[in-house]
N, C-alpha and C positions, 0 to 999 in steps of 0.2 A: 506875849508876847518875846520872852525872845527863844525859847522855849521852838515857839509855829519861827521865826524867823533861823532858827537852826535847821527847823525842816526843809524851806528853802531852799537855804543854799545849798545842802546837802542833794538837796532834787535839780539845783540847777550845775548842779558838780557831776556829779550821776551823768547826768545830758550832757555836758561837752567831753568825757570821757569816753560816750559814748561815739558819741558825734567824730570825736579824734580816731577814734577805731574803724569806725568807717572808709572816715579820710586815708589815715594807713592803709585800709585791706585794701581801695580802690585806690591807691600810688606800687602798688605791691602786684597787682594784677595788671597795669597797662606797665611795672617796669618789666616783667613775665608775655607777656605779650610780645612789647619792645626783644626784646630776646628772641624771643620766637624769630618775630618777623627779620630780624639780623639771617638769624642763622639762617633761613629760606630762603633771603638775600643769599649770601655766604656760598648756601652749596652752590646756586639756578648761575652765580655764575662765573664758578668753576664748570658745570656739565658746558655753561657758553665757554667759553674758552676753550673745554673742548673741544666743541662742537665748531667751534670756526676756526681753530688750528687740522681742522679734518675736506674743512669747504677751501681753505686754503689751501690743501696742499693735492687737491682733487680739481688740476685744472687741467686733465687732456679729455679730450671726445672722439668719442668713437661710438659708429653702431654696435650698439648689448646686445648676446644673448644673452634669453633669458629663460630659465626649465622649470615651467609650475606642475611638478612630482607625487606622491606621493595618492591612496589611498582614504585620504579626504575628501569631500565634493570643495567645487570652484572653482578648481583650475584651470575650466571654461570661463566660468563667468569672467575670476579677474584679466583670466583672457582678453574676452572683453570693451570687458570694459579701459582694460590700452591703448583696442583702437579707437576706442567711443575716441578716449582721452587728445590724441594723436589727431582724427579727423577735429574734434576742436580744436586745437590747432590750425587747419588745412591745413596736414598734411596728408598726402596717400599712401591709405595705407590696403591691407590685400589679406582676401585670406583663404585659408589648402584645408580644407574637413575633410576628417582619416574616418572618425566614425557615426556619426548619429544621419547621417546622409537621407533620413530614410522620417525622418524626423522633423518634425516644427519645429522648427528659428525664429522664438522672435529675435530673437538678438544677427540677422540675417533679415526680415522682414526692415530693422529700425534698420540698419546700419547701411543695407540699399542705396535701397533711399536716399544715404549723405555721399551716396558711392563712393560705397568698400566696396569692389573687385572676387564674389566668390569666387569660388568651385568647388565642387561638392564632391565625392563620394559616389558616394550614393548608393551603395550600397546594403548601407542599417549596419550592423552588429552583430560582431562574425561568431557568433554562438544562434545566429537564424538561419546564418545566407548555409552558417558547414558547407564552407567548396574552394575549396583554400583558393586553388585551383582561380577560381572568382574571380577569388577576394579580390589574392597576385597581383591579377590579371589588372584589375583597377583600380588594388592599391599604387602599381605603377607607373598608369597611365593621367590620376592626384598626382606622382614627387613629381615626372619630369612639366606638369601643368608650372610646380612649385619651381620645381631645376632654373621656370622660365624666369616668373620672379622672385627673386636668389640673383637674378642676371640682369635687371633691371639697375636700374641706379636711381630712375625718378616715388620710384614703391623706397616712400622711413619707414612704412610698416607689416611685416610677412607678420601672423598668426600664422601654426600647423598648429594646427587641433589634431591631437591626436596621436599626433605623428608618431611613441611612442610606441604604440601596440604594432607596429610596422613593423619598428625594425625588433621589436623581440618575435614575433612571428616569424622575421625572415624573409618577410613578401615585400622585402627593398632595403638591400646591399649599406651597411649599417658606413661601409670604407664613403658609399657611393655620397650619404647622408653628410661627411665631415666635409669628404670633398667641397661639395658643395660653401657649403657653412662656411667653409675654411677663405675661399675664392669671393665672395658677396661684397657688391657695395663698402664701401670703409664705413660708411656712415647710416647702411643699413643696416633698423630691429630689425630682429627676430626673436619669437616669441614661441616655446614648445611648451605644448601642453599633453600630461599621460602619463599613464602609472608607471611603475617601475624602468625609469629614464633608465638610458647606455651609461656604463659608466665615465667612458670614451667623450661621449656627448656633454656629461655631466660636467667633466676632467679642461675640455672646450669653452665649456656657458665661466659667463660672467659673473650672474649670477643666475643662481638657484636654488627655492622656497620648496621648500616638501609639509605639500598637506598632508595634516594627520586628524583625520579621525577619530573623536572624542561622544560624538550619540550623531543615530543619519535616521530623520524616521522612519524612509523603504524599513532599514528592520521591523520596523518598530512596529508592521502593514499595513506602510499610510503612503500613495503613490502618489512616481510623478504628480505633478501637479502645472498645464499648464499653464503659463506665465508669471510662472515662483521654476519650474527646475528646468522653464523647456519654452 
């Protein structure tokens, strides 16, 4: 009986030890979790302080000139997204397209129905027309329309889609563009899209984003598709 009692006591002691170890492990794990949570909270509080300070410092309101340039896909898409946002808030928006005028345009189909005014250059891609005189005439006519919109205080947002090419190809004088942008209504937002934006337009802009290609389906032999690419 003495030996059995001793064995039972040993088993009870072993169970107590295992339970104690489990409790200690659980406590240590909880402690580590709490420390991680505290560090995360401290980091986020620091981020919040920085963001709050920037928000407090940014009190000026003015019309923004945004340039979306670079060789990557999505510049026009981004510009049209901003137009949709403005319309969603009840603002008046307009679009002048300088390149893709002969293509079907899903954004145009949608936004014209929401009251967005469009003016399309209509000659299509310059490598298709191969006619500089015709392209220059069409570009100037489209720019004259854009100049009127750039003087219209009722237009909250104007998208000048693919304007950069018109300047690069010398279809429209750079100084004429800069003058119109500088003299537009103080609260009018303008978005310019296209590759190889001239440095003076970039210098004038408030915000510039450069879209760079990492991969592009077209380079893998996949054609542009209705509803996704245009």
